[in-house]
DRENMINU-410343 format. One record per residue (C-alpha): x, y, z negated; residue number from 1; residue in one letter. Coordinates in steps of 0.1 Angstrom, whole numbers. Layout:
# DRENMINU-410343
REC     X     Y     Z num residuo
REC     X     Y     Z NUM       A
...
This chain:
# DRENMINU-410343
REC     X     Y     Z num residuo
REC   121  -218   -19   1       M
REC   115  -181   -24   2       V
REC   104  -164     8   3       M
REC   122  -131    17   4       F
REC   110  -118    50   5       L
REC   118   -89    73   6       I
REC    83   -83    82   7       R
REC    49   -90    67   8       K
REC    38  -125    69   9       P
REC     7  -136    87  10       T
REC   -24  -149    69  11       R
REC   -16  -184    83  12       E
REC    20  -181    69  13       H
REC     7  -171    34  14       I
REC   -21  -200    35  15       D
REC     7  -224    42  16       R
REC    29  -210    15  17       F
REC     0  -212   -12  18       I
REC    -8  -248     0  19       E
REC    28  -259    -4  20       S
REC    30  -242   -38  21       S
REC     1  -263   -53  22       R
REC    25  -292   -60  23       V
REC    54  -271   -75  24       L
REC    61  -269  -112  25       P
REC    65  -239  -132  26       L
REC    99  -224  -132  27       S
REC   102  -219  -169  28       Y
REC    90  -234  -202  29       A
REC    71  -234  -224  30       P
REC    37  -219  -214  31       V
REC    31  -191  -238  32       G
REC    67  -176  -234  33       T
REC    52  -141  -228  34       V
REC    38  -141  -265  35       S
REC    69  -157  -284  36       D
REC   105  -147  -288  37       D
REC   122  -174  -265  38       S
REC   157  -160  -258  39       P
REC   169  -153  -223  40       G
REC   140  -131  -211  41       Y
REC   136   -94  -204  42       D
REC   105   -85  -224  43       R
REC    82   -57  -212  44       D
REC    50   -43  -222  45       E
REC    27   -15  -213  46       T
REC    -5    -7  -232  47       V
REC   -27    22  -220  48       A
REC   -63    35  -225  49       A
REC   -83    31  -194  50       I
REC  -119    39  -205  51       G
REC  -143    41  -234  52       R
REC  -171    19  -247  53       G
REC  -187   -14  -238  54       P
REC  -197    -5  -203  55       S
REC  -161     4  -193  56       D
REC  -150   -28  -210  57       L
REC  -174   -47  -186  58       E
REC  -159   -27  -156  59       R
REC  -123   -35  -168  60       A
REC  -132   -71  -172  61       R
REC  -147   -73  -138  62       A
REC  -117   -55  -124  63       A
REC   -92   -82  -139  64       L
REC  -114  -110  -126  65       R
REC  -112   -95   -90  66       T
REC   -76   -85   -92  67       W
REC   -82   -48   -89  68       K
REC   -50   -43  -112  69       H
REC   -30   -55   -80  70       F
REC   -44   -28   -58  71       E
REC   -13    -7   -60  72       V
REC    -4    -3   -22  73       G
REC    28   -23   -21  74       W
REC    18   -55   -39  75       V
REC    -9   -79   -29  76       E
REC   -23  -112   -44  77       V
REC   -34  -140   -21  78       W
REC   -60  -152   -18  79       P
REC   -76  -117   -27  80       S
REC  -105  -133   -43  81       A
REC   -86  -159   -63  82       A
REC  -101  -172   -94  83       S
REC   -84  -164  -127  84       T
REC   -92  -199  -140  85       A
REC   -62  -219  -154  86       P
REC   -46  -240  -126  87       G
REC   -54  -215   -98  88       T
REC   -24  -209   -74  89       I
REC   -18  -175   -60  90       V
REC     9  -158   -39  91       G
REC    21  -124   -48  92       V
REC    34  -105   -18  93       L
REC    56   -77   -25  94       I
REC    69   -49    -1  95       H
REC   102   -40   -13  96       H
REC   127   -15     1  97       V
REC   128   -27    37  98       G
REC   116   -63    34  99       F
REC    88   -85    19 100       W
REC    89  -113    -7 101       S
REC    63  -139   -11 102       L
REC    62  -156   -47 103       N
REC    42  -184   -60 104       G
REC    23  -183   -95 105       C
REC    -2  -205  -113 106       R
REC   -27  -191  -137 107       I
REC   -17  -208  -171 108       V
REC   -44  -197  -195 109       Y
REC   -72  -173  -200 110       E
REC   -79  -150  -230 111       V
REC  -117  -146  -236 112       D
REC  -130  -133  -269 113       G
REC  -165  -134  -256 114       G
REC  -189  -109  -271 115       G
REC  -175  -110  -307 116       T
REC  -139  -100  -300 117       E
REC  -145   -80  -268 118       A
REC  -112   -93  -252 119       R
REC  -105  -107  -219 120       F
REC   -74  -116  -197 121       G
REC   -53  -141  -182 122       F
REC   -17  -151  -177 123       A
REC     1  -165  -148 124       Y
REC    35  -183  -148 125       G
REC    60  -183  -119 126       T
REC    64  -214   -98 127       L
REC    99  -226   -85 128       T
REC    93  -206   -53 129       N
REC    92  -172   -72 130       H
REC   122  -148   -73 131       A
REC   117  -145  -111 132       E
REC   111  -170  -137 133       A
REC    86  -162  -165 134       G
REC    51  -153  -175 135       E
REC    29  -123  -172 136       E
REC    -2  -114  -192 137       L
REC   -30   -90  -181 138       F
REC   -56   -82  -208 139       E
REC   -83   -58  -216 140       V
REC  -101   -51  -249 141       W
REC  -122   -26  -268 142       L
REC  -103    -8  -296 143       D
REC  -133    -5  -319 144       R
REC  -117    21  -342 145       S
REC  -112    45  -313 146       R
REC  -139    32  -290 147       G
REC  -112    30  -262 148       E
REC  -108     2  -236 149       V
REC   -72    -8  -235 150       M
REC   -53   -25  -209 151       Y
REC   -21   -45  -216 152       R
REC     5   -60  -193 153       I
REC    30   -81  -211 154       R
REC    59   -99  -193 155       A
REC    87  -121  -200 156       A
REC   110  -128  -171 157       S
REC   145  -132  -158 158       H
REC   159  -134  -122 159       P
REC   159  -167  -107 160       R
REC   167  -162   -70 161       A
REC   202  -151   -60 162       A
REC   188  -120   -43 163       L
REC   169  -112   -75 164       A
REC   201  -116   -95 165       R
REC   222   -94   -73 166       V
REC   194   -67   -71 167       G
REC   187   -70  -108 168       Y
REC   185   -32  -114 169       P
REC   162   -28   -84 170       I
REC   140   -57   -96 171       A
REC   137   -40  -131 172       R
REC   128    -7  -114 173       M
REC   101   -24   -93 174       L
REC    86   -42  -124 175       Q
REC    83    -8  -142 176       A
REC    67     6  -112 177       R
REC    42   -22  -110 178       F
REC    32   -16  -146 179       R
REC    27    21  -140 180       R
REC     8    15  -108 181       D
REC   -13   -13  -122 182       S
REC   -25    10  -150 183       V
REC   -35    36  -125 184       A
REC   -54     9  -105 185       A
REC   -72    -3  -135 186       M
REC   -82    34  -144 187       K
REC   -96    38  -109 188       R
REC  -115     5  -111 189       A
REC  -131    15  -144 190       V
REC  -139    50  -133 191       E
REC  -157    37  -102 192       S
REC  -193    34  -112 193       R
REC  -203    15   -81 194       A
């Protein structure tokens, strides 16, 4: 069941939510929906340059692995140091207009071109305790023709919970806001030389 809350949940509450999410199935099929043309999904993609050259690519890769793309101020991932390995369960905590939601996701695959392709990323899929159904891909790569490090967010989703269906225009606005804020978070992470 999707968690809609009037105040921010405690760490213990979130830990219990994540633990109970481990046995839940994905709320959509098939894995890879974000990259195909399955009907019934809203499809969104944002691609932005966030740096230049191999050292910025390494910072971008490290930023994705440590969930820096979620450091947007109103969305959090739990646990904050979660692995991006397939099978990992995370809770996505969102502060909406006046309330909170806690949504379960599972990492469904990684993209890793290693040294030759200079590409890294991962996708997570929504569990049955998520307000939406679908998949989201986060990916960085080096565009060798321009020397720029690119960041892509690609999503395929549709509302699953009743509140998400009723608030569909607001949900779409929040999804667009997340993509913009996530690009800004990745730029900050890459610019940080620490």
